[in-house]
C-alpha positions in Angstrom: -138.8 -112.5 196.0 -138.8 -111.7 192.6 -139.8 -115.2 191.5 -142.4 -115.2 194.4 -144.0 -111.8 192.9 -144.2 -113.5 189.6 -146.0 -116.4 191.0 -148.5 -114.4 193.2 -149.0 -111.5 190.5 -152.6 -112.0 188.9 -153.1 -114.6 190.8 -156.9 -115.0 190.3 -156.6 -115.0 186.5 -153.7 -117.9 186.7 -156.1 -119.8 189.2 -159.1 -119.4 186.8 -156.9 -120.1 183.7 -155.6 -123.5 185.4 -159.0 -124.1 186.7 -160.4 -123.9 182.7 -157.2 -126.0 181.6 -158.4 -128.9 184.1 -162.0 -128.9 183.2 -161.2 -129.2 179.5 -158.9 -132.2 180.2 -161.8 -133.7 182.4 -164.4 -133.3 179.5 -161.9 -134.5 176.9 -161.1 -137.4 179.1 -164.6 -138.2 179.6 -165.4 -138.3 176.2 -166.9 -141.7 175.1 -164.4 -143.2 172.3 -166.2 -144.0 169.0 -165.4 -145.4 165.8 -166.4 -144.2 162.3 -165.9 -144.6 158.5 -165.1 -141.5 156.1 -164.3 -141.3 152.6 -161.4 -138.8 151.5 -159.7 -137.8 148.3 -156.0 -139.1 147.7 -153.9 -136.5 146.9 -150.2 -136.7 146.0 -147.5 -134.3 146.1 -143.9 -134.0 144.5 -144.6 -136.0 141.3 -141.5 -135.3 138.8 -142.2 -132.9 135.9 -141.4 -135.3 133.3 -143.5 -138.3 134.7 -147.5 -138.8 134.5 -149.6 -141.4 136.1 -151.0 -143.7 133.7 -154.4 -145.6 133.8 -157.4 -145.3 136.0 -155.5 -143.9 139.6 -157.1 -144.6 143.0 -159.1 -141.6 143.7 -160.6 -141.9 147.1 -160.1 -144.0 150.3 -162.3 -145.0 153.1 -160.7 -144.5 156.5 -161.6 -146.1 159.9 -161.2 -143.8 162.5 -161.2 -144.3 166.5 -161.3 -141.4 169.1 -163.5 -138.8 171.4 -166.9 -138.3 169.9 -166.5 -134.7 169.8 -163.6 -134.9 167.5 -165.1 -137.4 165.2 -168.4 -135.5 165.1 -166.2 -132.2 164.1 -164.5 -133.9 161.6 -164.8 -131.6 158.2 -166.0 -128.9 159.9 -164.8 -125.2 159.0 -161.9 -124.6 161.0 -161.5 -128.3 161.7 -158.8 -130.4 160.0 -160.4 -132.8 157.8 -158.9 -136.2 157.2 -156.7 -136.6 154.2 -154.4 -139.0 152.6 -151.4 -137.5 151.0 -148.9 -139.6 148.9 -145.2 -138.2 148.2 -144.2 -139.2 145.0 -140.7 -138.0 145.1 -138.1 -139.4 142.6 -140.7 -141.8 141.0 -139.4 -143.8 138.1 -141.1 -145.2 135.3 -143.2 -148.5 135.9 -145.6 -149.4 138.9 -145.0 -148.6 142.2 -147.4 -149.4 145.5 -148.1 -147.0 148.3 -149.2 -148.5 152.0 -151.8 -146.2 153.2 -150.9 -146.0 156.7 -150.1 -143.5 159.9 -147.2 -142.0 157.8 -149.6 -140.5 155.0 -152.8 -140.1 156.7 -153.4 -136.7 158.1 -155.6 -136.5 161.2 -156.5 -134.2 164.1 -155.3 -134.8 167.5 -156.5 -137.6 169.7 -158.0 -139.5 166.4 -156.3 -142.3 165.3 -156.5 -144.5 162.1 -157.8 -148.1 162.6 -157.4 -149.1 158.6 -157.7 -147.8 155.1 -159.8 -149.4 152.5 -157.9 -150.0 150.4 -155.1 -150.5 152.5 -152.6 -149.6 149.3 -152.8 -147.6 146.4 -151.1 -148.3 143.2 -149.8 -146.6 140.4 -148.4 -146.7 137.1 -146.0 -144.0 136.0 -144.7 -143.6 132.4 -142.8 -140.6 130.8 -144.6 -137.6 129.5 -144.5 -136.7 125.9 -145.5 -134.1 123.5 -146.4 -134.3 119.9 -147.6 -131.9 117.0 -150.4 -133.2 115.3 -152.8 -132.0 112.5 -156.3 -130.6 113.1 -158.9 -131.7 110.6 -162.4 -130.1 110.4 -165.6 -131.7 110.6 -168.7 -130.3 108.7 -172.2 -131.0 108.5 -175.0 -129.6 106.7 -173.5 -129.8 103.1 -175.9 -130.1 100.4 -178.3 -127.8 102.0 -179.7 -125.2 99.2 -177.4 -127.2 96.9 -174.1 -125.9 98.1 -170.9 -128.0 98.9 -167.7 -127.0 100.7 -165.2 -126.0 97.9 -162.1 -125.1 100.0 -161.4 -124.8 103.8 -158.4 -123.7 106.2 -157.9 -124.3 109.9 -155.6 -121.9 111.7 -153.6 -122.9 113.3 -153.5 -126.2 111.3 -151.3 -127.8 114.0 -151.9 -128.4 117.9 -149.7 -130.0 120.4 -150.8 -132.9 122.6 -149.3 -133.8 126.2 -149.8 -136.9 127.9 -148.1 -140.4 128.7 -145.7 -141.3 125.8 -147.4 -144.5 124.8 -150.9 -142.6 124.3 -149.4 -139.7 122.9 -147.2 -141.8 120.1 -151.3 -143.2 119.1 -152.4 -139.5 118.4 -151.9 -138.6 114.4 -154.5 -136.2 114.3 -157.4 -134.4 116.2 -160.6 -133.2 114.7 -162.7 -130.3 115.6 -166.3 -130.0 116.9 -168.7 -130.2 113.8 -169.0 -127.0 111.9 -172.5 -126.3 110.3 -172.5 -125.1 107.1 -175.9 -125.7 105.8 -176.8 -121.9 106.0 -173.4 -120.5 104.5 -173.3 -119.4 101.1 -170.1 -118.1 99.7 -167.0 -117.8 102.5 -167.7 -117.5 106.5 -165.2 -118.5 109.4 -166.1 -120.4 112.6 -164.1 -120.4 116.1 -164.5 -124.2 117.4 -162.6 -126.2 119.4 -160.6 -129.1 118.9 -161.1 -132.7 120.5 -158.4 -135.4 121.4 -160.2 -138.7 121.5 -158.2 -140.1 124.6 -159.1 -139.0 128.3 -155.6 -139.2 129.3 -154.2 -137.1 126.5 -154.6 -133.2 126.8 -154.1 -130.1 124.7 -150.6 -128.0 125.4 -152.5 -124.9 125.4 -155.7 -123.7 123.7 -157.9 -126.1 121.7 -159.5 -123.5 120.0 -159.1 -123.0 116.3 -160.7 -121.2 113.5 -162.3 -122.6 110.5 -162.7 -120.6 107.3 -164.7 -122.3 104.6 -165.8 -121.5 101.3 -169.3 -122.6 100.0 -169.8 -123.5 96.1 -173.2 -124.2 94.0 -172.9 -127.9 93.1 
């Protein structure tokens, strides 16, 4: 009797919920199935701390998807599950490695299926990370204005650390500052400027800002 009471209790609400569930199933089942292309960024996870991606990596993937029209129409909407390609780089070693793009690393909402990915593979080149301390060389412009030239200068800090793949970091012997305009300086002055490393795959370990102190002298 207790089990029977559980079934019959609030029978109206239970029948209504059942009816809504059946209606939703019918609506989804009757939706036309469509296909579409979406372009999504390629993301990765679990890259070891001592490794770097070298060269120009694949940054986006085109996915051909198939599914109910309602699900495809809501791709990317707030609250919806946006398709994503996520590569797991756990345990990678130095050298090249190719990752197939398929169901194992493509995240899709329920009812949506992956037909193909373009490109179907993503190849990465991995290299050991390296850090190097290099000199900072100031650049001046406007010397000679009013008959003054740079007599003395200092840079603080005079060295900065750069970080990146070992092969690229090994090529960096020094970095330069943004140009310091001394055309209006008479006597001594200080400038806060940023240093610049001439390799897009090498970056500074910390702030690139330095102080350039300059003393001008009459020719």
